[in-house]
VEXDREN-207665 format. One record per residue (C-alpha): residue number from 0; residue in three letters; x, y, z. Coordinates in Angstrom, 2 decimals, always signed. Example, Ala and Ser with C-alpha at 12.3 -4.5 7.8 and 13.67 -1.06 7.14 Angstrom:
[0 "ALA" [+12.30 -4.50 +7.80]]
[1 "SER" [+13.67 -1.06 +7.14]]
REM end
This chain:
[0 "MET" [+40.18 +7.17 -8.03]]
[1 "PHE" [+36.40 +6.93 -7.15]]
[2 "LYS" [+34.94 +6.34 -3.73]]
[3 "THR" [+31.36 +6.22 -2.61]]
[4 "PRO" [+29.58 +8.09 +0.21]]
[5 "ASN" [+29.03 +4.92 +2.11]]
[6 "LEU" [+32.18 +3.14 +3.25]]
[7 "GLN" [+31.15 +2.34 +6.78]]
[8 "VAL" [+30.87 -1.24 +7.68]]
[9 "GLY" [+27.63 -2.83 +6.61]]
[10 "LYS" [+26.78 -0.23 +4.03]]
[11 "SER" [+27.09 -0.61 +0.29]]
[12 "LYS" [+30.52 +0.22 -1.13]]
[13 "SER" [+29.04 +0.74 -4.84]]
[14 "PHE" [+27.15 +3.89 -6.24]]
[15 "VAL" [+24.38 +3.68 -8.59]]
[16 "LEU" [+24.69 +6.57 -11.18]]
[17 "TYR" [+21.41 +7.27 -13.11]]
[18 "ILE" [+21.75 +9.28 -16.37]]
[19 "PRO" [+18.28 +10.36 -17.92]]
[20 "LYS" [+18.04 +10.70 -21.59]]
[21 "GLY" [+19.29 +14.28 -22.60]]
[22 "ALA" [+21.52 +14.54 -19.69]]
[23 "THR" [+24.81 +16.72 -20.41]]
[24 "TYR" [+28.41 +15.93 -19.06]]
[25 "LYS" [+27.86 +18.85 -16.59]]
[26 "SER" [+24.74 +17.33 -15.14]]
[27 "VAL" [+26.81 +13.90 -14.95]]
[28 "LEU" [+29.50 +15.68 -13.18]]
[29 "ASP" [+27.37 +17.77 -10.77]]
[30 "THR" [+25.60 +14.19 -9.85]]
[31 "LEU" [+28.95 +12.62 -9.03]]
[32 "LYS" [+29.99 +15.80 -7.04]]
[33 "LYS" [+26.89 +16.05 -5.17]]
[34 "TYR" [+27.20 +12.57 -3.87]]
[35 "ASP" [+30.99 +12.73 -3.33]]
[36 "VAL" [+31.72 +10.09 -5.86]]
[37 "VAL" [+34.87 +11.68 -7.47]]
[38 "GLN" [+37.97 +11.73 -5.31]]
[39 "ASP" [+40.19 +13.48 -7.89]]
[40 "HIS" [+38.48 +15.89 -9.99]]
[41 "VAL" [+41.53 +17.10 -11.98]]
[42 "SER" [+42.20 +13.44 -12.93]]
[43 "PHE" [+38.62 +12.76 -13.72]]
[44 "ALA" [+38.19 +15.60 -16.08]]
[45 "PHE" [+41.51 +14.92 -17.70]]
[46 "MET" [+40.15 +11.25 -18.45]]
[47 "THR" [+36.77 +12.39 -19.71]]
[48 "LYS" [+38.43 +14.58 -22.22]]
[49 "ALA" [+41.19 +11.88 -23.34]]
[50 "LYS" [+38.48 +9.38 -23.80]]
[51 "LYS" [+35.88 +11.81 -25.53]]
[52 "TYR" [+33.29 +11.27 -22.95]]
[53 "GLN" [+31.97 +14.79 -22.42]]
[54 "GLU" [+30.59 +14.54 -26.00]]
[55 "ALA" [+29.31 +11.12 -25.72]]
[56 "VAL" [+27.19 +11.03 -22.63]]
[57 "LYS" [+24.78 +8.01 -22.61]]
[58 "PRO" [+21.70 +7.72 -20.77]]
[59 "GLY" [+21.10 +4.57 -18.25]]
[60 "ARG" [+21.89 +3.08 -14.98]]
[61 "TYR" [+25.51 +2.74 -14.04]]
[62 "VAL" [+26.73 +0.88 -10.72]]
[63 "ILE" [+30.32 +2.51 -9.80]]
[64 "GLU" [+32.35 +0.23 -7.66]]
[65 "ALA" [+34.21 +1.74 -4.76]]
[66 "ASP" [+37.56 +0.38 -6.26]]
[67 "ALA" [+37.23 +1.41 -9.66]]
[68 "THR" [+39.57 +3.72 -11.49]]
[69 "ASN" [+39.05 +6.79 -13.22]]
[70 "ALA" [+39.74 +5.09 -16.55]]
[71 "GLU" [+37.45 +2.15 -16.00]]
[72 "VAL" [+34.46 +4.31 -14.77]]
[73 "VAL" [+34.77 +6.64 -17.73]]
[74 "GLU" [+34.97 +3.86 -20.31]]
[75 "LYS" [+32.15 +2.12 -18.90]]
[76 "LEU" [+29.83 +5.77 -19.10]]
[77 "ARG" [+31.35 +6.29 -22.70]]
[78 "ASP" [+30.64 +2.86 -23.94]]
[79 "GLY" [+27.14 +2.75 -22.42]]
[80 "LYS" [+27.70 -0.49 -20.47]]
[81 "GLN" [+24.70 -0.20 -18.20]]
[82 "ASP" [+24.15 -2.44 -15.12]]
[83 "PRO" [+20.26 -3.62 -15.56]]
[84 "VAL" [+17.67 -3.33 -12.94]]
[85 "ARG" [+17.05 -6.64 -11.30]]
[86 "LEU" [+13.17 -6.45 -11.40]]
[87 "THR" [+11.50 -8.84 -8.98]]
[88 "PHE" [+7.71 -8.68 -8.37]]
[89 "ASN" [+5.08 -10.90 -6.54]]
[90 "ASN" [+2.26 -10.76 -3.96]]
[91 "ILE" [+0.66 -7.93 -5.88]]
[92 "ARG" [-3.12 -7.14 -5.85]]
[93 "LEU" [-4.19 -3.95 -7.87]]
[94 "LYS" [-3.01 -2.78 -10.93]]
[95 "SER" [-2.24 +0.68 -8.64]]
[96 "ASP" [+0.01 -1.80 -6.60]]
[97 "LEU" [+1.87 -2.91 -9.85]]
[98 "ILE" [+2.33 +0.66 -10.98]]
[99 "ASP" [+3.74 +1.71 -7.53]]
[100 "ARG" [+6.03 -1.19 -7.30]]
[101 "ILE" [+7.48 -1.35 -10.89]]
[102 "GLY" [+7.36 +2.24 -12.12]]
[103 "PRO" [+9.72 +3.94 -9.58]]
[104 "LYS" [+12.50 +1.52 -10.80]]
[105 "PHE" [+12.58 +2.61 -14.48]]
[106 "GLU" [+13.02 +5.98 -16.21]]
[107 "PHE" [+9.34 +5.84 -17.63]]
[108 "GLY" [+8.39 +6.07 -13.63]]
[109 "LYS" [+4.87 +5.34 -12.22]]
[110 "GLU" [+2.78 +8.08 -14.64]]
[111 "GLY" [+4.57 +6.51 -17.73]]
[112 "LEU" [+3.42 +3.05 -16.60]]
[113 "ARG" [-0.05 +4.04 -15.38]]
[114 "LYS" [-0.64 +5.73 -18.98]]
[115 "ALA" [+0.70 +2.62 -20.86]]
[116 "LEU" [-1.71 +0.36 -19.14]]
[117 "ALA" [-4.70 +2.57 -19.55]]
[118 "SER" [-3.90 +3.01 -23.40]]
[119 "ARG" [-6.39 +0.87 -25.58]]
[120 "ARG" [-3.69 +1.41 -28.51]]
[121 "ILE" [-1.27 -0.32 -26.60]]
[122 "THR" [-3.27 -2.95 -24.59]]
[123 "ASP" [-5.05 -4.01 -27.95]]
[124 "LYS" [-1.61 -4.89 -29.33]]
[125 "TYR" [-1.52 -7.69 -26.92]]
[126 "GLY" [-5.03 -8.90 -27.49]]
[127 "LEU" [-6.30 -7.82 -24.04]]
[128 "ASP" [-8.20 -4.79 -22.64]]
[129 "THR" [-7.11 -2.50 -20.02]]
[130 "THR" [-8.59 -4.69 -17.25]]
[131 "LYS" [-7.00 -7.98 -18.30]]
[132 "ILE" [-3.53 -6.26 -19.28]]
[133 "VAL" [-2.01 -7.10 -16.00]]
[134 "SER" [-2.16 -10.81 -17.05]]
[135 "ILE" [+0.88 -10.45 -19.02]]
[136 "PHE" [+2.94 -9.52 -15.78]]
[137 "ILE" [+4.39 -13.26 -14.84]]
[138 "PRO" [+5.57 -12.87 -11.30]]
[139 "ASN" [+9.52 -13.60 -11.54]]
[140 "THR" [+12.68 -12.13 -11.72]]
[141 "TYR" [+13.87 -10.20 -14.88]]
[142 "ASP" [+16.87 -8.24 -15.67]]
[143 "ILE" [+15.97 -4.97 -17.70]]
[144 "TYR" [+17.89 -1.74 -18.29]]
[145 "TRP" [+16.66 +1.27 -16.52]]
[146 "ASP" [+16.06 +3.54 -19.50]]
[147 "VAL" [+13.99 +1.01 -21.45]]
[148 "PRO" [+11.01 +2.83 -23.15]]
[149 "VAL" [+7.69 +1.84 -21.38]]
[150 "GLU" [+6.28 +0.13 -24.64]]
[151 "THR" [+9.52 -1.77 -24.78]]
[152 "PHE" [+9.38 -2.77 -21.39]]
[153 "LEU" [+5.60 -4.12 -22.28]]
[154 "ASP" [+6.81 -6.02 -24.95]]
[155 "ARG" [+9.48 -7.62 -22.90]]
[156 "MET" [+6.59 -8.45 -20.39]]
[157 "HIS" [+4.63 -9.90 -23.24]]
[158 "SER" [+7.46 -12.01 -24.54]]
[159 "GLU" [+7.86 -13.52 -20.95]]
[160 "TYR" [+3.99 -14.00 -21.03]]
[161 "LYS" [+4.24 -15.88 -24.36]]
[162 "ARG" [+7.33 -17.99 -23.18]]
[163 "PHE" [+5.31 -19.03 -20.20]]
[164 "TRP" [+2.22 -19.94 -22.34]]
[165 "ASN" [+3.92 -22.49 -24.21]]
[166 "ASP" [+2.01 -25.24 -26.61]]
[167 "ASP" [+1.78 -27.54 -23.40]]
[168 "ARG" [+0.23 -24.83 -21.08]]
[169 "ARG" [-1.90 -23.36 -23.87]]
[170 "ALA" [-3.14 -27.09 -24.70]]
[171 "LYS" [-4.05 -27.64 -21.14]]
[172 "ALA" [-6.12 -24.32 -20.99]]
[173 "LYS" [-7.88 -25.21 -24.00]]
[174 "ALA" [-9.11 -28.53 -22.57]]
[175 "LEU" [-10.25 -26.76 -19.77]]
[176 "GLY" [-12.30 -24.37 -21.84]]
[177 "LEU" [-10.29 -21.37 -21.11]]
[178 "SER" [-8.18 -18.79 -22.56]]
[179 "PRO" [-4.90 -18.13 -20.85]]
[180 "ASP" [-6.19 -14.59 -19.61]]
[181 "GLU" [-9.24 -16.47 -18.07]]
[182 "VAL" [-6.63 -18.98 -16.51]]
[183 "SER" [-5.05 -16.15 -14.85]]
[184 "VAL" [-8.34 -14.70 -13.63]]
[185 "LEU" [-8.98 -17.92 -12.02]]
[186 "ALA" [-5.63 -18.56 -10.61]]
[187 "SER" [-5.80 -15.16 -9.05]]
[188 "ILE" [-9.07 -16.09 -7.11]]
[189 "VAL" [-7.33 -19.45 -6.27]]
[190 "GLU" [-4.31 -17.57 -4.70]]
[191 "GLU" [-6.51 -15.20 -2.64]]
[192 "GLU" [-8.39 -18.11 -1.42]]
[193 "GLN" [-5.31 -20.21 -0.51]]
[194 "GLY" [-2.15 -17.71 -0.31]]
[195 "ARG" [-0.16 -19.59 +2.32]]
[196 "LYS" [-0.91 -23.43 +1.53]]
[197 "ALA" [+0.19 -23.94 -2.02]]
[198 "ASP" [-0.26 -27.72 -2.00]]
[199 "GLU" [-3.97 -26.85 -1.72]]
[200 "ARG" [-4.41 -24.88 -4.85]]
[201 "PRO" [-5.00 -27.52 -7.19]]
[202 "ARG" [-7.93 -28.76 -4.96]]
[203 "ILE" [-9.44 -25.31 -5.01]]
[204 "ALA" [-8.95 -24.89 -8.69]]
[205 "GLY" [-10.82 -28.26 -9.13]]
[206 "LEU" [-13.69 -27.03 -7.09]]
[207 "TYR" [-14.14 -23.84 -9.08]]
[208 "LEU" [-13.99 -25.62 -12.29]]
[209 "ASN" [-16.62 -28.02 -11.34]]
[210 "ARG" [-19.06 -24.86 -10.45]]
[211 "LEU" [-18.03 -23.29 -13.69]]
[212 "SER" [-19.02 -26.32 -15.71]]
[213 "LYS" [-22.29 -26.67 -13.81]]
[214 "GLY" [-23.11 -23.00 -14.38]]
[215 "MET" [-22.97 -22.30 -10.68]]
[216 "PRO" [-21.63 -18.78 -9.37]]
[217 "LEU" [-18.09 -19.25 -7.91]]
[218 "GLN" [-19.19 -17.62 -4.65]]
[219 "ALA" [-15.69 -16.57 -3.88]]
[220 "ASP" [-15.28 -14.43 -0.88]]
[221 "PRO" [-11.90 -12.78 -2.32]]
[222 "THR" [-13.94 -11.52 -5.12]]
[223 "VAL" [-16.36 -9.83 -2.53]]
[224 "LYS" [-13.49 -8.28 -0.81]]
[225 "PHE" [-11.92 -6.91 -4.06]]
[226 "ALA" [-15.47 -5.44 -4.89]]
[227 "LEU" [-15.33 -3.60 -1.70]]
[228 "GLY" [-11.85 -2.80 -1.69]]
[229 "ASP" [-11.42 -4.21 +1.69]]
[230 "PHE" [-8.67 -7.10 +1.92]]
[231 "GLY" [-8.59 -6.95 +5.64]]
[232 "ILE" [-12.11 -8.45 +6.01]]
[233 "LYS" [-12.01 -11.72 +8.06]]
[234 "ARG" [-15.59 -12.44 +7.95]]
[235 "VAL" [-17.66 -11.58 +4.88]]
[236 "LEU" [-21.32 -10.58 +6.18]]
[237 "LEU" [-24.58 -11.16 +4.27]]
[238 "HIS" [-24.88 -7.42 +3.33]]
[239 "GLN" [-21.47 -7.29 +1.97]]
[240 "LEU" [-22.43 -10.13 -0.62]]
[241 "GLN" [-24.93 -7.60 -2.16]]
[242 "VAL" [-22.38 -5.28 -3.37]]
[243 "ASP" [-23.02 -4.46 -7.02]]
[244 "SER" [-20.01 -5.28 -8.66]]
[245 "PRO" [-18.85 -7.42 -11.74]]
[246 "TYR" [-16.32 -8.79 -9.53]]
[247 "ASN" [-18.84 -10.09 -6.91]]
[248 "THR" [-19.14 -13.83 -7.94]]
[249 "TYR" [-22.01 -14.18 -5.61]]
[250 "ARG" [-24.25 -12.01 -7.61]]
[251 "TYR" [-22.76 -13.00 -11.09]]
[252 "THR" [-21.90 -16.23 -12.57]]
[253 "GLY" [-18.79 -17.07 -14.51]]
[254 "LEU" [-15.21 -15.41 -14.14]]
[255 "PRO" [-15.00 -11.61 -13.12]]
[256 "PRO" [-13.68 -9.22 -15.87]]
[257 "GLY" [-10.10 -9.40 -14.69]]
[258 "PRO" [-7.71 -10.92 -12.08]]
[259 "ILE" [-8.05 -9.90 -8.65]]
[260 "ARG" [-4.27 -9.98 -7.98]]
[261 "LEU" [-1.20 -11.05 -10.04]]
[262 "PRO" [-1.20 -14.96 -9.54]]
[263 "ASP" [+1.96 -16.64 -9.09]]
[264 "ILE" [+3.35 -19.29 -11.41]]
[265 "ASN" [+2.41 -21.98 -8.94]]
[266 "SER" [-1.11 -20.76 -8.87]]
[267 "LEU" [-1.35 -20.63 -12.70]]
[268 "ASP" [-0.14 -24.32 -12.89]]
[269 "ALA" [-2.81 -25.34 -10.16]]
[270 "VAL" [-5.44 -24.24 -12.60]]
[271 "LEU" [-3.86 -25.85 -15.33]]
[272 "ASN" [-3.45 -29.15 -13.41]]
[273 "PRO" [-6.25 -29.20 -11.08]]
[274 "GLU" [-7.06 -31.90 -8.85]]
[275 "GLN" [-10.05 -34.19 -10.31]]
[276 "HIS" [-13.00 -34.54 -7.53]]
[277 "GLN" [-16.78 -33.68 -7.16]]
[278 "TYR" [-16.37 -30.92 -4.46]]
[279 "LEU" [-18.72 -27.95 -5.09]]
[280 "TYR" [-18.38 -26.24 -1.49]]
[281 "MET" [-15.58 -25.35 +0.73]]
[282 "CYS" [-15.08 -23.15 +3.87]]
[283 "ALA" [-11.94 -22.44 +6.11]]
[284 "LYS" [-11.40 -25.15 +8.67]]
[285 "ALA" [-12.46 -24.33 +12.08]]
[286 "ASP" [-8.89 -25.37 +13.43]]
[287 "PHE" [-7.68 -22.28 +11.62]]
[288 "SER" [-4.73 -24.33 +10.25]]
[289 "GLY" [-5.01 -22.46 +6.83]]
[290 "TYR" [-6.61 -25.14 +5.09]]
[291 "HIS" [-10.27 -25.71 +3.83]]
[292 "ALA" [-12.91 -28.13 +4.41]]
[293 "PHE" [-14.44 -29.39 +1.27]]
[294 "ALA" [-17.95 -30.89 +0.57]]
[295 "GLU" [-19.82 -32.46 -2.47]]
[296 "THR" [-23.20 -31.57 -1.09]]
[297 "LEU" [-24.83 -28.22 +0.51]]
[298 "GLY" [-25.62 -30.37 +3.48]]
[299 "GLU" [-21.97 -31.19 +4.11]]
[300 "HIS" [-20.89 -27.80 +3.75]]
[301 "ALA" [-23.52 -26.27 +6.13]]
[302 "LEU" [-21.90 -28.49 +9.01]]
[303 "ASN" [-18.35 -27.44 +7.89]]
[304 "ALA" [-19.48 -23.68 +7.84]]
[305 "GLN" [-21.36 -23.99 +11.29]]
[306 "GLN" [-18.06 -25.40 +12.71]]
[307 "TYR" [-16.19 -22.43 +11.32]]
[308 "GLN" [-18.77 -19.80 +12.28]]
[309 "ASN" [-18.68 -21.33 +16.01]]
[310 "ALA" [-14.82 -20.98 +16.05]]
[311 "LEU" [-14.97 -17.39 +14.85]]
[312 "ASN" [-17.72 -16.62 +17.61]]
[313 "LYS" [-15.55 -17.93 +20.24]]
[314 "LEU" [-12.85 -15.75 +19.39]]
[315 "GLN" [-15.33 -12.77 +18.95]]
[316 "ILE" [-14.30 -12.20 +15.27]]
[317 "ARG" [-17.31 -10.17 +13.97]]
[318 "LYS" [-16.05 -8.74 +10.72]]
REM end
């Protein structure tokens, strides 16, 4: 029989065995002994010989249940019946955050993923550069095998990306004059601008699209924070607006070179289905509700902005 080292109440009653490529039977056995998974070593050794596992070690991630028998586990390992990693990712800003979140879950690790995302050979395959490559990661939940090669993993992410970008969504992007990766860039700004109140995202998307159509700079505060590398800024100051970065949409018109976060599906669809209006300006509401005050003219915006500045001053929020 097998057991796990955590049989206490509230603990997991399974053990996850990782077998890397090139592993031998001895290394597998050493791991099982180290974590006290095998209860009857004689029976286990006999079963591995009888089922010819010792010469047929297969890499992968295997979940060993507490009540599994020797025969069941050895057959699972011999046949390579892996248990996939359930990969869920969202709320990711930087490429480095993506690498840190995903890399350790797979055999290729953080370094393998970092190198792949920095490879022009690989990114060119998807028609993207090393900045926009993160656009192929659509936040969702996926089942993927632990020992997947990094390029196969990226192919899977790209296939999910293509599945998301069906004919209907591509047609909507084209009608807006945007490519799918440009939609991702704009959606990332929309989501940074409105992370809590998803119902307001189509209105914000409409505002930014209005600005783009008029050749106006987006003047999105989140892009300044991204350029400065400081997402904790609560009050963007005038001198910060001068940072010389292609991501600073106060200094440069059009979209920045790449997304400033991984936008979720809600944000992507908000850009593809924007609210139709004439708004060109917005600022946070002075009631700190999390919503924005919108305006069609600079004069209206100045009044809204002053109310918000007064509210910040009252709370002594300086930066």
